[in-house]
Each structure stands twice: as C-alpha cells, then as structure tokens.
C-alpha positions in Angstrom: 0.0 0.0 0.0 1.1 3.5 -0.6 2.7 5.1 2.5 0.1 8.0 2.3 -2.6 5.4 3.0 -0.8 3.3 5.6 -2.6 2.7 8.9 0.0 4.8 10.7 -0.1 7.8 8.4 -3.8 7.9 8.3 -4.0 7.5 12.1 -1.5 10.4 12.5 -3.7 12.6 10.3 -6.8 11.6 12.3 -5.1 12.3 15.6 -3.9 15.8 14.3 -7.5 16.5 13.3 -8.8 15.5 16.8 -6.1 17.5 18.5 -7.2 20.7 16.8 -10.6 20.2 18.4 -9.6 18.5 21.6 -10.9 21.0 24.2 -14.3 21.4 22.5 -14.7 17.7 21.9 -13.9 16.7 25.5 -16.2 19.3 26.9 -19.2 18.1 24.9 -21.8 16.0 26.8 -21.9 13.3 24.1 -18.1 12.9 23.8 -18.1 9.4 22.3 -20.4 10.3 19.4 -18.7 13.6 18.7 -15.3 11.9 18.6 -16.6 9.3 16.2 -18.1 12.1 14.0 -14.8 13.9 14.0 -12.9 10.7 13.1 -15.3 10.3 10.1 -14.8 14.0 9.2 -11.0 13.5 9.4 -11.3 10.5 7.0 -13.1 12.5 4.3 -9.8 13.9 2.7 -8.3 10.5 2.9 -11.3 9.0 1.1 -11.1 11.7 -1.6 -7.4 11.1 -2.1 -7.9 7.4 -2.1 -10.6 7.6 -4.8 -8.5 9.9 -6.8 -5.7 7.4 -6.7 -8.2 4.7 -8.0 -7.1 2.2 -5.4 -9.3 -0.8 -4.3 -12.1 0.1 -1.9 -11.7 -3.0 0.2 -8.5 -1.7 1.9 -10.0 1.7 2.7 -13.1 0.1 4.1 -11.1 -2.1 6.4 -8.9 0.8 7.5 -11.9 2.9 8.3 -13.4 0.1 10.4 -10.2 -0.4 12.3 -9.8 3.4 12.9 -13.4 3.8 14.1 -13.1 0.8 16.3 -9.8 1.8 18.0 -8.9 5.5 17.7 -11.9 7.2 19.5 -11.4 5.2 22.8 -7.6 5.3 22.7 -7.5 9.0 22.0 -10.1 9.9 24.6 -8.3 7.8 27.2 -5.1 9.8 26.6 -6.7 13.2 25.9 -9.1 13.5 28.8 -6.4 13.4 31.6 -4.0 15.6 29.6 -6.7 18.2 28.9 -7.7 18.2 32.6 -4.1 18.6 33.6 -3.7 21.4 31.0 -6.7 23.2 32.3 -5.1 23.1 35.8 -1.9 24.6 34.2 -0.1 21.3 34.8 -0.5 21.7 38.5 2.3 24.4 38.6 2.5 26.5 41.7 1.1 29.9 40.7 1.2 28.8 37.1 5.0 29.2 37.0 4.8 33.0 37.0 7.9 35.1 37.7 7.2 35.2 41.5 7.0 31.4 41.6 10.2 31.2 39.5 12.1 33.6 41.8 10.9 31.6 44.8 12.2 28.4 43.1 15.6 30.2 42.5 15.9 31.0 46.3 14.9 27.5 47.2 17.5 26.2 44.8 20.1 28.4 46.4 19.1 27.2 49.9 19.2 23.5 48.9 22.5 24.0 47.0 24.0 25.8 50.1 22.8 23.0 52.3 24.4 20.4 50.0 27.7 22.3 50.0 27.8 22.8 53.8 26.5 19.4 54.9 29.3 17.1 55.8 27.5 13.9 54.8 26.9 15.1 51.2 30.1 14.9 49.1 29.6 18.2 47.2 32.2 20.8 47.9 32.1 22.9 44.7 31.0 26.5 45.6 29.3 27.0 42.2 26.8 24.2 42.9 24.1 26.4 44.6 24.1 28.8 41.7 23.8 26.0 39.2 20.9 24.6 41.1 19.3 28.1 41.3 19.6 28.6 37.6 18.1 25.2 36.9 15.3 26.0 39.4 14.3 29.0 37.2 13.4 26.6 34.4 11.5 24.1 36.6 8.0 25.2 35.4 9.0 25.0 31.8 10.5 21.6 32.3 7.4 20.4 34.0 5.2 21.6 31.1 7.6 20.1 28.5 7.5 16.8 30.4 3.7 16.5 30.4 3.4 17.6 26.7 6.1 15.1 25.7 4.5 12.3 27.6 1.1 13.1 25.9 2.8 13.1 22.5 4.3 9.7 23.3 0.9 8.4 24.2 -0.5 9.6 20.9 2.5 8.1 19.1 1.7 4.8 20.8 -1.9 5.0 19.4 -0.4 5.4 15.9 2.1 2.6 16.4 -0.6 0.3 17.8 -2.7 0.8 14.6 0.5 0.3 12.5 0.6 -3.2 13.9 -2.7 -3.9 12.1 -1.1 -3.1 8.7 -0.5 -6.7 7.7 -4.2 -7.6 8.3 -5.2 -4.5 6.3 -2.9 -5.4 3.5 -4.6 -8.8 3.3 -7.7 -7.0 1.9 -5.7 -6.1 -1.2 -5.6 -8.6 -3.9 -3.2 -8.3 -6.8 -6.1 -8.5 -9.2 -7.6 -5.3 -7.5 -4.4 -3.4 -8.2 -4.4 -4.2 -12.0 -5.9 -1.6 -14.3 -9.3 -2.6 -15.8 -9.1 -4.4 -19.1 -5.7 -5.8 -18.4 -3.8 -2.6 -19.1 -0.6 -2.1 -17.1 
C-alpha cells in the first residue's frame, strides 16, 4: 500500500484533526459520538485522495473500520487526563509566573548551600548552589515540557498500535484489484 494510506499515516492525520478540536470535543456532553463524527470527518480527505488514486475500496473500508473501532477510545483515554491537567496549568504552583520562579531560585540556592555545607553530602564545589538556582528557574518550563512530551508519546503509541494492524489490512488487497481494468498495465 502507498505510504500515504498506511494505517500509521492515516492515524496520525486523524489524531492531528482530533487534537485541533480537543478542548471542545472533550467538553461536549456526548463525547463518544462527537469523537466518532470527528474521526469520520478526518477521514473525508483520505477518502477523496484514495478515490483519486483509484485504489481498491476493500482496503480503505477495512482501514476505516479499524480506525473507528480503536482511535476514539484510545484517543479519549489519553486526551481527557491531559486536557484536565492542561486546564489546571499542569499543577504548577502559581502557574509558573515570575514570582514562583524567583521563589524556586531562592529554594534552589538554599538547597544548594545545604548540599555544599552538609558534611554527609560529598559536594564541595561552591558553584553548585548557583547552578541549582539557575536550573530551578526553568523548573516550570521543564514540567510543562515533560507533560506535553508524555502526551505526545501516548498519541504516538496509538499510531504505532494501529500500524501493527497493517498486515491484516494489506490482506484486503488482492493483486487483481491493483491491476488496471481491461488488463492494461
């Protein structure tokens, strides 16, 4: 099958479509039905390109069934907790504003000074508290990046999971279906 119509490529396109509408979809009272409708809407351009390529309909029908069976539940299971966490600003203290960051810097200095002065911690470099303070400034950004990266990994797992179904989907393609009508090649 063409790489444009592989299970993984189509799943990524569907997930991108769902992500653009994530907050509104998850806030809807009938989430499951809305997500299924959005998956169908995301498949419309794929259907049009598939028809334009004049490829066999059996493969696309099997791919659509697989996507509609798996993607809505898998996406919702990942997207709902992430959206909730995003609404709470990733549980950052004061949302990571400058006051919070300055507080983190001072806490980093204190912890670093304690590490340098404590006899049972083998850190004697005097620059250590300042390095810890500088790193503490970026703590809210690192926390946001961690949550976003974890969510992106979860969405990637959804695409990889559907990519595992590719051999079964390819079984719907027969070599006779790929030949041009009338035996032309």
